[in-house]
N, CA, C, O and the ligand as a Tripos MOL2 file, in Angstrom:
@<TRIPOS>MOLECULE
protein
  241   239    61     0     0
PROTEIN
NO_CHARGES

@<TRIPOS>ATOM
      1 N         128.4190  131.0630  129.4160 N.3       1 MET1
      2 CA        127.7330  131.4120  128.1640 C.3       1 MET1
      3 C         127.6980  130.2180  127.2350 C.2       1 MET1
      4 O         128.7020  129.5290  127.0560 O.2       1 MET1
      5 N         126.5450  129.9770  126.6470 N.am      2 SER2
      6 CA        126.4160  128.8400  125.7460 C.3       2 SER2
      7 C         126.4860  129.3020  124.2950 C.2       2 SER2
      8 O         126.0060  130.3830  123.9550 O.2       2 SER2
      9 N         127.0780  128.4880  123.4590 N.am      3 CYS3
     10 CA        127.1910  128.8520  122.0500 C.3       3 CYS3
     11 C         125.8350  128.7900  121.3640 C.2       3 CYS3
     12 O         125.6900  129.2810  120.2440 O.2       3 CYS3
     13 N         124.8460  128.1990  122.0080 N.am      4 GLU4
     14 CA        123.5250  128.1100  121.4070 C.3       4 GLU4
     15 C         122.8830  129.4890  121.2810 C.2       4 GLU4
     16 O         121.9560  129.6780  120.4940 O.2       4 GLU4
     17 N         123.3800  130.4490  122.0580 N.am      5 ASP5
     18 CA        122.7910  131.7820  122.0570 C.3       5 ASP5
     19 C         123.4470  132.6910  121.0300 C.2       5 ASP5
     20 O         122.9790  133.8060  120.7980 O.2       5 ASP5
     21 N         124.5380  132.2200  120.4080 N.am      6 LEU6
     22 CA        125.2920  133.0860  119.5080 C.3       6 LEU6
     23 C         124.7450  133.0230  118.0810 C.2       6 LEU6
     24 O         124.3680  131.9610  117.5850 O.2       6 LEU6
     25 N         124.7140  134.2000  117.4360 N.am      7 ILE7
     26 CA        124.3440  134.2490  116.0200 C.3       7 ILE7
     27 C         125.5850  134.6540  115.2240 C.2       7 ILE7
     28 O         126.2700  135.6130  115.5780 O.2       7 ILE7
     29 N         125.8650  133.9250  114.1610 N.am      8 CYS8
     30 CA        127.0580  134.1750  113.3660 C.3       8 CYS8
     31 C         126.9220  135.4640  112.5600 C.2       8 CYS8
     32 O         125.8820  135.7260  111.9570 O.2       8 CYS8
     33 N         127.9850  136.2610  112.5590 N.am      9 ALA9
     34 CA        127.9690  137.4960  111.7740 C.3       9 ALA9
     35 C         128.2470  137.2110  110.3060 C.2       9 ALA9
     36 O         128.0020  138.0640  109.4530 O.2       9 ALA9
     37 N         128.7560  136.0210  110.0030 N.am     10 SER10
     38 CA        129.1320  135.6810  108.6340 C.3      10 SER10
     39 C         127.9550  135.0970  107.8580 C.2      10 SER10
     40 O         127.7020  135.5010  106.7230 O.2      10 SER10
     41 N         127.2360  134.1550  108.4580 N.am     11 CYS11
     42 CA        126.1340  133.5070  107.7540 C.3      11 CYS11
     43 C         124.7940  133.8060  108.4020 C.2      11 CYS11
     44 O         123.7600  133.3470  107.9160 O.2      11 CYS11
     45 N         124.7910  134.5690  109.4940 N.am     12 ALA12
     46 CA        123.5560  134.9850  110.1720 C.3      12 ALA12
     47 C         122.7540  133.7910  110.6830 C.2      12 ALA12
     48 O         121.5510  133.9000  110.9220 O.2      12 ALA12
     49 N         123.4200  132.6640  110.8470 N.am     13 GLY13
     50 CA        122.7470  131.4860  111.3890 C.3      13 GLY13
     51 C         123.2390  131.2190  112.7930 C.2      13 GLY13
     52 O         124.2360  131.7980  113.2250 O.2      13 GLY13
     53 N         122.5440  130.3410  113.5140 N.am     14 PRO14
     54 CA        123.0000  129.9680  114.8500 C.3      14 PRO14
     55 C         124.3830  129.3280  114.7880 C.2      14 PRO14
     56 O         124.6280  128.4170  113.9960 O.2      14 PRO14
     57 N         125.2800  129.8210  115.6360 N.am     15 VAL15
     58 CA        126.6470  129.2930  115.6180 C.3      15 VAL15
     59 C         126.6540  127.8000  115.9220 C.2      15 VAL15
     60 O         127.5190  127.0620  115.4500 O.2      15 VAL15
     61 N         125.6840  127.3700  116.7140 N.am     16 VAL16
     62 CA        125.6500  125.9640  117.1090 C.3      16 VAL16
     63 C         125.4700  125.0490  115.9050 C.2      16 VAL16
     64 O         125.8420  123.8770  115.9540 O.2      16 VAL16
     65 N         124.8990  125.5790  114.8190 N.am     17 GLU17
     66 CA        124.6960  124.7560  113.6200 C.3      17 GLU17
     67 C         125.9380  124.7000  112.7400 C.2      17 GLU17
     68 O         126.0420  123.8400  111.8660 O.2      17 GLU17
     69 N         126.8830  125.6160  112.9670 N.am     18 ALA18
     70 CA        128.1680  125.5970  112.2570 C.3      18 ALA18
     71 C         127.9950  125.5340  110.7460 C.2      18 ALA18
     72 O         128.5070  124.6310  110.0850 O.2      18 ALA18
     73 N         127.2690  126.5050  110.2150 N.am     19 ARG19
     74 CA        127.0040  126.5040  108.7750 C.3      19 ARG19
     75 C         128.2090  126.9650  107.9670 C.2      19 ARG19
     76 O         128.3000  126.6500  106.7810 O.2      19 ARG19
     77 N         129.1310  127.6940  108.5670 N.am     20 CYS20
     78 CA        130.2790  128.2030  107.8370 C.3      20 CYS20
     79 C         131.5320  128.0630  108.7090 C.2      20 CYS20
     80 O         131.4200  127.8150  109.9100 O.2      20 CYS20
     81 N         132.7200  128.2200  108.1180 N.am     21 PRO21
     82 CA        133.9680  128.0810  108.8830 C.3      21 PRO21
     83 C         134.0180  129.0070  110.0910 C.2      21 PRO21
     84 O         134.5750  128.6450  111.1270 O.2      21 PRO21
     85 N         133.4350  130.2100  109.9640 N.am     22 ALA22
     86 CA        133.4410  131.1400  111.0950 C.3      22 ALA22
     87 C         132.6670  130.5510  112.2670 C.2      22 ALA22
     88 O         133.0930  130.6500  113.4180 O.2      22 ALA22
     89 N         131.5300  129.9390  111.9640 N.am     23 CYS23
     90 CA        130.7340  129.2930  113.0110 C.3      23 CYS23
     91 C         131.5240  128.1720  113.6610 C.2      23 CYS23
     92 O         131.5500  128.0390  114.8850 O.2      23 CYS23
     93 N         132.1680  127.3670  112.8250 N.am     24 GLN24
     94 CA        132.8740  126.2070  113.3520 C.3      24 GLN24
     95 C         133.9890  126.6100  114.3010 C.2      24 GLN24
     96 O         134.1680  126.0120  115.3610 O.2      24 GLN24
     97 N         134.7470  127.6520  113.8970 N.am     25 SER25
     98 CA        135.8450  128.0810  114.7520 C.3      25 SER25
     99 C         135.3070  128.7200  116.0250 C.2      25 SER25
    100 O         135.8490  128.5070  117.1090 O.2      25 SER25
    101 N         134.2360  129.5050  115.8910 N.am     26 ALA26
    102 CA        133.6540  130.1510  117.0640 C.3      26 ALA26
    103 C         133.1200  129.1080  118.0260 C.2      26 ALA26
    104 O         133.3100  129.2080  119.2380 O.2      26 ALA26
    105 N         132.4630  128.1250  117.4870 N.am     27 ARG27
    106 CA        131.8990  127.0880  118.3410 C.3      27 ARG27
    107 C         133.0110  126.3000  119.0300 C.2      27 ARG27
    108 O         132.9270  125.9910  120.2180 O.2      27 ARG27
    109 N         134.0510  125.9820  118.2640 N.am     28 ALA28
    110 CA        135.1660  125.2400  118.8390 C.3      28 ALA28
    111 C         135.8080  126.0440  119.9610 C.2      28 ALA28
    112 O         136.2170  125.4930  120.9830 O.2      28 ALA28
    113 N         135.8910  127.3610  119.7530 N.am     29 GLN29
    114 CA        136.4990  128.2180  120.7670 C.3      29 GLN29
    115 C         135.6660  128.2090  122.0410 C.2      29 GLN29
    116 O         136.2030  128.0830  123.1410 O.2      29 GLN29
    117 N         134.3630  128.3420  121.8880 N.am     30 VAL30
    118 CA        133.4780  128.3600  123.0510 C.3      30 VAL30
    119 C         133.6060  127.0530  123.8160 C.2      30 VAL30
    120 O         133.7180  127.0410  125.0420 O.2      30 VAL30
    121 N         133.5890  125.9570  123.0740 N.am     31 HIS31
    122 CA        133.6640  124.6670  123.7460 C.3      31 HIS31
    123 C         135.0340  124.4470  124.3620 C.2      31 HIS31
    124 O         135.1760  123.7730  125.3830 O.2      31 HIS31
    125 N         136.0570  125.0380  123.7110 N.am     32 HIS32
    126 CA        137.4000  124.9030  124.2750 C.3      32 HIS32
    127 C         137.4710  125.6110  125.6230 C.2      32 HIS32
    128 O         138.0400  125.0970  126.5860 O.2      32 HIS32
    129 N         136.8750  126.8110  125.6670 N.am     33 HIS33
    130 CA        136.9280  127.5960  126.8990 C.3      33 HIS33
    131 C         136.0830  126.9440  127.9950 C.2      33 HIS33
    132 O         136.4550  126.9570  129.1680 O.2      33 HIS33
    133 N         134.9630  126.3830  127.6050 N.am     34 SER34
    134 CA        134.0820  125.7900  128.6060 C.3      34 SER34
    135 C         134.5730  124.3990  129.0080 C.2      34 SER34
    136 O         134.0980  123.8280  129.9900 O.2      34 SER34
    137 N         135.5170  123.8610  128.2510 N.am     35 GLY35
    138 CA        136.0380  122.5390  128.5710 C.3      35 GLY35
    139 C         135.0180  121.4540  128.3330 C.2      35 GLY35
    140 O         135.0830  120.3860  128.9430 O.2      35 GLY35
    141 N         134.0760  121.7190  127.4520 N.am     36 GLY36
    142 CA        133.0250  120.7450  127.1900 C.3      36 GLY36
    143 C         133.4050  119.7730  126.1110 C.2      36 GLY36
    144 O         134.5760  119.4240  125.9570 O.2      36 GLY36
    145 N         132.4110  119.3320  125.3570 N.am     37 LEU37
    146 CA        132.6500  118.3640  124.3040 C.3      37 LEU37
    147 C         133.4640  118.9780  123.1780 C.2      37 LEU37
    148 O         133.3210  120.1590  122.8640 O.2      37 LEU37
    149 N         134.3050  118.1750  122.5840 N.am     38 THR38
    150 CA        135.0910  118.6410  121.4460 C.3      38 THR38
    151 C         134.3230  118.3660  120.1590 C.2      38 THR38
    152 O         133.3820  117.5730  120.1440 O.2      38 THR38
    153 N         134.7270  119.0200  119.0950 N.am     39 LEU39
    154 CA        134.0120  118.8870  117.8200 C.3      39 LEU39
    155 C         133.9410  117.4390  117.3290 C.2      39 LEU39
    156 O         132.8670  116.9950  116.9240 O.2      39 LEU39
    157 N         135.0450  116.6900  117.3500 N.am     40 PRO40
    158 CA        134.9600  115.2870  116.8990 C.3      40 PRO40
    159 C         133.9620  114.4800  117.7110 C.2      40 PRO40
    160 O         133.2520  113.6320  117.1700 O.2      40 PRO40
    161 N         133.9100  114.7440  119.0070 N.am     41 VAL41
    162 CA        132.9640  114.0100  119.8610 C.3      41 VAL41
    163 C         131.5380  114.3680  119.4870 C.2      41 VAL41
    164 O         130.6710  113.4970  119.4160 O.2      41 VAL41
    165 N         131.2930  115.6580  119.2470 N.am     42 ILE42
    166 CA        129.9530  116.1030  118.8570 C.3      42 ILE42
    167 C         129.5590  115.4650  117.5310 C.2      42 ILE42
    168 O         128.4300  115.0020  117.3670 O.2      42 ILE42
    169 N         130.5030  115.4440  116.5810 N.am     43 ALA43
    170 CA        130.2260  114.8580  115.2740 C.3      43 ALA43
    171 C         129.8870  113.3800  115.4260 C.2      43 ALA43
    172 O         128.9700  112.8750  114.7790 O.2      43 ALA43
    173 N         130.6280  112.6950  116.2800 N.am     44 MET44
    174 CA        130.3800  111.2740  116.4890 C.3      44 MET44
    175 C         128.9990  111.0530  117.0990 C.2      44 MET44
    176 O         128.2680  110.1470  116.6970 O.2      44 MET44
    177 N         128.6460  111.9010  118.0860 N.am     45 LEU45
    178 CA        127.3370  111.7720  118.7270 C.3      45 LEU45
    179 C         126.2150  112.0270  117.7200 C.2      45 LEU45
    180 O         125.1950  111.3390  117.7240 O.2      45 LEU45
    181 N         126.4210  113.0300  116.8520 N.am     46 LEU46
    182 CA        125.4120  113.3320  115.8360 C.3      46 LEU46
    183 C         125.2450  112.1540  114.8900 C.2      46 LEU46
    184 O         124.1230  111.7820  114.5450 O.2      46 LEU46
    185 N         126.3600  111.5650  114.4690 N.am     47 LEU47
    186 CA        126.2950  110.4190  113.5580 C.3      47 LEU47
    187 C         125.5940  109.2450  114.2390 C.2      47 LEU47
    188 O         124.7970  108.5470  113.6120 O.2      47 LEU47
    189 N         125.8860  109.0320  115.5020 N.am     48 ALA48
    190 CA        125.2580  107.9410  116.2410 C.3      48 ALA48
    191 C         123.7550  108.1690  116.3390 C.2      48 ALA48
    192 O         122.9650  107.2410  116.1630 O.2      48 ALA48
    193 N         123.3660  109.4100  116.6230 N.am     49 ALA49
    194 CA        121.9410  109.7270  116.7260 C.3      49 ALA49
    195 C         121.2590  109.5400  115.3850 C.2      49 ALA49
    196 O         120.1360  109.0430  115.3120 O.2      49 ALA49
    197 N         121.9490  109.9420  114.3230 N.am     50 LEU50
    198 CA        121.3960  109.8040  112.9770 C.3      50 LEU50
    199 C         121.2130  108.3290  112.6260 C.2      50 LEU50
    200 O         120.1750  107.9340  112.0950 O.2      50 LEU50
    201 N         122.2180  107.5280  112.9230 N.am     51 ALA51
    202 CA        122.1360  106.0940  112.6420 C.3      51 ALA51
    203 C         120.9910  105.4700  113.4230 C.2      51 ALA51
    204 O         120.2640  104.6230  112.9050 O.2      51 ALA51
    205 N         120.8350  105.8890  114.6620 N.am     52 LEU52
    206 CA        119.7610  105.3650  115.4980 C.3      52 LEU52
    207 C         118.4030  105.7340  114.9110 C.2      52 LEU52
    208 O         117.4900  104.9080  114.8700 O.2      52 LEU52
    209 N         118.2760  106.9870  114.4550 N.am     53 ALA53
    210 CA        117.0240  107.4540  113.8680 C.3      53 ALA53
    211 C         116.6980  106.6490  112.6230 C.2      53 ALA53
    212 O         115.5490  106.2570  112.4170 O.2      53 ALA53
    213 N         117.7070  106.3970  111.7880 N.am     54 VAL54
    214 CA        117.4960  105.6310  110.5590 C.3      54 VAL54
    215 C         117.0540  104.2110  110.8980 C.2      54 VAL54
    216 O         116.1480  103.6630  110.2690 O.2      54 VAL54
    217 N         117.7050  103.6260  111.8960 N.am     55 MET55
    218 CA        117.3530  102.2490  112.2780 C.3      55 MET55
    219 C         115.9150  102.1830  112.7820 C.2      55 MET55
    220 O         115.1910  101.2340  112.4820 O.2      55 MET55
    221 N         115.5010  103.1990  113.5540 N.am     56 LEU56
    222 CA        114.1360  103.2240  114.0600 C.3      56 LEU56
    223 C         113.1450  103.3690  112.9130 C.2      56 LEU56
    224 O         112.0790  102.7530  112.9300 O.2      56 LEU56
    225 N         113.4920  104.1790  111.9160 N.am     57 GLN57
    226 CA        112.6180  104.3610  110.7610 C.3      57 GLN57
    227 C         112.4380  103.0310  110.0330 C.2      57 GLN57
    228 O         111.3270  102.6710  109.6440 O.2      57 GLN57
    229 N         113.5330  102.3120  109.8540 N.am     58 VAL58
    230 CA        113.4770  101.0240  109.1500 C.3      58 VAL58
    231 C         112.6540  100.0220  109.9420 C.2      58 VAL58
    232 O         111.8980   99.2380  109.3700 O.2      58 VAL58
    233 N         112.8050  100.0520  111.2690 N.am     59 ALA59
    234 CA        112.0970   99.1050  112.1210 C.3      59 ALA59
    235 C         110.5860   99.2950  112.0190 C.2      59 ALA59
    236 O         109.8240   98.3300  112.0760 O.2      59 ALA59
    237 N         110.1660  100.5390  111.8680 N.am     60 HIS60
    238 CA        108.7400  100.8100  111.7760 C.3      60 HIS60
    239 C         108.2730  100.5610  110.3570 C.2      60 HIS60
    240 O         107.0920  100.7310  110.0560 O.2      60 HIS60
    241 ZN        128.4820  131.2670  110.1990 Zn       61 ZN61
@<TRIPOS>BOND
     1     1     2 1
     2     2     3 1
     3     3     4 2
     4     3     5 am
     5     5     6 1
     6     6     7 1
     7     7     8 2
     8     7     9 am
     9     9    10 1
    10    10    11 1
    11    11    12 2
    12    11    13 am
    13    13    14 1
    14    14    15 1
    15    15    16 2
    16    15    17 am
    17    17    18 1
    18    18    19 1
    19    19    20 2
    20    19    21 am
    21    21    22 1
    22    22    23 1
    23    23    24 2
    24    23    25 am
    25    25    26 1
    26    26    27 1
    27    27    28 2
    28    27    29 am
    29    29    30 1
    30    30    31 1
    31    31    32 2
    32    31    33 am
    33    33    34 1
    34    34    35 1
    35    35    36 2
    36    35    37 am
    37    37    38 1
    38    38    39 1
    39    39    40 2
    40    39    41 am
    41    41    42 1
    42    42    43 1
    43    43    44 2
    44    43    45 am
    45    45    46 1
    46    46    47 1
    47    47    48 2
    48    47    49 am
    49    49    50 1
    50    50    51 1
    51    51    52 2
    52    51    53 am
    53    53    54 1
    54    54    55 1
    55    55    56 2
    56    55    57 am
    57    57    58 1
    58    58    59 1
    59    59    60 2
    60    59    61 am
    61    61    62 1
    62    62    63 1
    63    63    64 2
    64    63    65 am
    65    65    66 1
    66    66    67 1
    67    67    68 2
    68    67    69 am
    69    69    70 1
    70    70    71 1
    71    71    72 2
    72    71    73 am
    73    73    74 1
    74    74    75 1
    75    75    76 2
    76    75    77 am
    77    77    78 1
    78    78    79 1
    79    79    80 2
    80    79    81 am
    81    81    82 1
    82    82    83 1
    83    83    84 2
    84    83    85 am
    85    85    86 1
    86    86    87 1
    87    87    88 2
    88    87    89 am
    89    89    90 1
    90    90    91 1
    91    91    92 2
    92    91    93 am
    93    93    94 1
    94    94    95 1
    95    95    96 2
    96    95    97 am
    97    97    98 1
    98    98    99 1
    99    99   100 2
   100    99   101 am
   101   101   102 1
   102   102   103 1
   103   103   104 2
   104   103   105 am
   105   105   106 1
   106   106   107 1
   107   107   108 2
   108   107   109 am
   109   109   110 1
   110   110   111 1
   111   111   112 2
   112   111   113 am
   113   113   114 1
   114   114   115 1
   115   115   116 2
   116   115   117 am
   117   117   118 1
   118   118   119 1
   119   119   120 2
   120   119   121 am
   121   121   122 1
   122   122   123 1
   123   123   124 2
   124   123   125 am
   125   125   126 1
   126   126   127 1
   127   127   128 2
   128   127   129 am
   129   129   130 1
   130   130   131 1
   131   131   132 2
   132   131   133 am
   133   133   134 1
   134   134   135 1
   135   135   136 2
   136   135   137 am
   137   137   138 1
   138   138   139 1
   139   139   140 2
   140   139   141 am
   141   141   142 1
   142   142   143 1
   143   143   144 2
   144   143   145 am
   145   145   146 1
   146   146   147 1
   147   147   148 2
   148   147   149 am
   149   149   150 1
   150   150   151 1
   151   151   152 2
   152   151   153 am
   153   153   154 1
   154   154   155 1
   155   155   156 2
   156   155   157 am
   157   157   158 1
   158   158   159 1
   159   159   160 2
   160   159   161 am
   161   161   162 1
   162   162   163 1
   163   163   164 2
   164   163   165 am
   165   165   166 1
   166   166   167 1
   167   167   168 2
   168   167   169 am
   169   169   170 1
   170   170   171 1
   171   171   172 2
   172   171   173 am
   173   173   174 1
   174   174   175 1
   175   175   176 2
   176   175   177 am
   177   177   178 1
   178   178   179 1
   179   179   180 2
   180   179   181 am
   181   181   182 1
   182   182   183 1
   183   183   184 2
   184   183   185 am
   185   185   186 1
   186   186   187 1
   187   187   188 2
   188   187   189 am
   189   189   190 1
   190   190   191 1
   191   191   192 2
   192   191   193 am
   193   193   194 1
   194   194   195 1
   195   195   196 2
   196   195   197 am
   197   197   198 1
   198   198   199 1
   199   199   200 2
   200   199   201 am
   201   201   202 1
   202   202   203 1
   203   203   204 2
   204   203   205 am
   205   205   206 1
   206   206   207 1
   207   207   208 2
   208   207   209 am
   209   209   210 1
   210   210   211 1
   211   211   212 2
   212   211   213 am
   213   213   214 1
   214   214   215 1
   215   215   216 2
   216   215   217 am
   217   217   218 1
   218   218   219 1
   219   219   220 2
   220   219   221 am
   221   221   222 1
   222   222   223 1
   223   223   224 2
   224   223   225 am
   225   225   226 1
   226   226   227 1
   227   227   228 2
   228   227   229 am
   229   229   230 1
   230   230   231 1
   231   231   232 2
   232   231   233 am
   233   233   234 1
   234   234   235 1
   235   235   236 2
   236   235   237 am
   237   237   238 1
   238   238   239 1
   239   239   240 2
@<TRIPOS>SUBSTRUCTURE
     1 MET1         2 RESIDUE 1 A MET
     2 SER2         6 RESIDUE 1 A SER
     3 CYS3        10 RESIDUE 1 A CYS
     4 GLU4        14 RESIDUE 1 A GLU
     5 ASP5        18 RESIDUE 1 A ASP
     6 LEU6        22 RESIDUE 1 A LEU
     7 ILE7        26 RESIDUE 1 A ILE
     8 CYS8        30 RESIDUE 1 A CYS
     9 ALA9        34 RESIDUE 1 A ALA
    10 SER10       38 RESIDUE 1 A SER
    11 CYS11       42 RESIDUE 1 A CYS
    12 ALA12       46 RESIDUE 1 A ALA
    13 GLY13       50 RESIDUE 1 A GLY
    14 PRO14       54 RESIDUE 1 A PRO
    15 VAL15       58 RESIDUE 1 A VAL
    16 VAL16       62 RESIDUE 1 A VAL
    17 GLU17       66 RESIDUE 1 A GLU
    18 ALA18       70 RESIDUE 1 A ALA
    19 ARG19       74 RESIDUE 1 A ARG
    20 CYS20       78 RESIDUE 1 A CYS
    21 PRO21       82 RESIDUE 1 A PRO
    22 ALA22       86 RESIDUE 1 A ALA
    23 CYS23       90 RESIDUE 1 A CYS
    24 GLN24       94 RESIDUE 1 A GLN
    25 SER25       98 RESIDUE 1 A SER
    26 ALA26      102 RESIDUE 1 A ALA
    27 ARG27      106 RESIDUE 1 A ARG
    28 ALA28      110 RESIDUE 1 A ALA
    29 GLN29      114 RESIDUE 1 A GLN
    30 VAL30      118 RESIDUE 1 A VAL
    31 HIS31      122 RESIDUE 1 A HIS
    32 HIS32      126 RESIDUE 1 A HIS
    33 HIS33      130 RESIDUE 1 A HIS
    34 SER34      134 RESIDUE 1 A SER
    35 GLY35      138 RESIDUE 1 A GLY
    36 GLY36      142 RESIDUE 1 A GLY
    37 LEU37      146 RESIDUE 1 A LEU
    38 THR38      150 RESIDUE 1 A THR
    39 LEU39      154 RESIDUE 1 A LEU
    40 PRO40      158 RESIDUE 1 A PRO
    41 VAL41      162 RESIDUE 1 A VAL
    42 ILE42      166 RESIDUE 1 A ILE
    43 ALA43      170 RESIDUE 1 A ALA
    44 MET44      174 RESIDUE 1 A MET
    45 LEU45      178 RESIDUE 1 A LEU
    46 LEU46      182 RESIDUE 1 A LEU
    47 LEU47      186 RESIDUE 1 A LEU
    48 ALA48      190 RESIDUE 1 A ALA
    49 ALA49      194 RESIDUE 1 A ALA
    50 LEU50      198 RESIDUE 1 A LEU
    51 ALA51      202 RESIDUE 1 A ALA
    52 LEU52      206 RESIDUE 1 A LEU
    53 ALA53      210 RESIDUE 1 A ALA
    54 VAL54      214 RESIDUE 1 A VAL
    55 MET55      218 RESIDUE 1 A MET
    56 LEU56      222 RESIDUE 1 A LEU
    57 GLN57      226 RESIDUE 1 A GLN
    58 VAL58      230 RESIDUE 1 A VAL
    59 ALA59      234 RESIDUE 1 A ALA
    60 HIS60      238 RESIDUE 1 A HIS
    61 ZN61       241 GROUP 0 **** ****
């Protein structure tokens, strides 16, 4: 089961977006069980992607 399919009961948003603490804990739990990426790794990847996007914008 992927956390992308879950809707948060607290903020009614996709759990994958982690809009509230309930989402964050739920997402962390899912990833913990699946043995996938951890939250710090995801955050780092997001920051890297964001930095890359900004650099591309500046280049153009
Ligand atoms: Zn939520």
